[in-house]
C-alpha positions in Angstrom: -12.4 180.9 147.2 -14.0 178.1 145.3 -17.3 176.4 145.4 -16.1 174.0 147.9 -14.7 176.6 150.2 -18.0 178.5 149.9 -20.1 175.3 150.7 -17.7 174.5 153.8 -18.3 177.8 155.1 -21.9 178.2 154.5 -22.9 177.0 158.1 -21.0 180.1 159.4 -22.4 182.7 157.1 -25.1 183.8 159.6 -22.1 184.7 162.1 -20.1 186.5 159.3 -23.3 188.5 158.5 -23.9 189.5 162.0 -20.4 190.4 162.6 -20.5 192.5 159.3 -23.7 194.2 160.6 -22.2 194.9 164.1 -19.0 196.4 162.5 -21.1 198.7 160.4 -23.2 199.8 163.5 -20.2 200.5 165.7 -18.5 202.5 162.6 -21.6 204.6 162.4 -22.0 205.2 166.1 -18.2 206.3 166.2 -18.9 208.5 163.2 -21.6 210.3 164.9 -20.1 210.4 168.4 -16.9 212.2 166.9 -18.8 214.4 164.3 -17.6 218.1 165.1 -21.0 219.5 164.7 -22.6 216.9 167.4 -19.9 218.0 169.8 -20.6 221.5 169.2 -24.0 221.2 169.7 -23.2 219.3 173.1 -20.9 222.2 174.1 -23.6 224.7 173.6 -25.9 222.8 175.6 -23.4 222.3 178.2 -22.8 226.1 178.4 -26.5 226.8 178.6 -27.0 224.4 181.6 -24.0 225.9 183.2 -25.3 229.5 182.9 -28.7 228.2 184.1 -27.0 227.1 187.4 -27.8 223.3 186.6 -24.0 222.4 187.4 -21.1 223.8 189.1 -18.0 225.0 187.7 -16.0 221.5 188.5 -18.7 219.6 186.7 -18.8 222.1 183.7 -14.9 221.8 183.3 -14.8 217.9 183.6 -17.8 217.6 180.9 -16.2 220.4 178.7 -12.9 218.5 178.7 -14.5 215.2 177.7 -16.1 216.9 174.9 -13.2 218.8 173.7 -11.2 215.5 173.9 -13.6 214.3 171.3 -12.4 216.8 168.7 -8.8 216.0 169.0 -7.1 212.9 166.9 -6.0 211.4 170.1 -9.4 211.5 171.6 -10.9 210.2 168.3 -11.7 206.7 167.3 -8.8 204.2 167.5 
């Protein structure tokens, strides 16, 4: 893009910059959300809570399914 194009797009530079930052934040959040180590930690905590009697089997199964879905390609980021 030439100098003229850059000058014409200068007023929207803050919007473009903000958009880029938001994209980076979303990408990092998704990376952390679908990280297998994080999911395994959450599964371990879930088992501890279930064994401590803090939730019933139905709730445990529902949450376990949600966590396991994060480990599969279909449950991962799109």
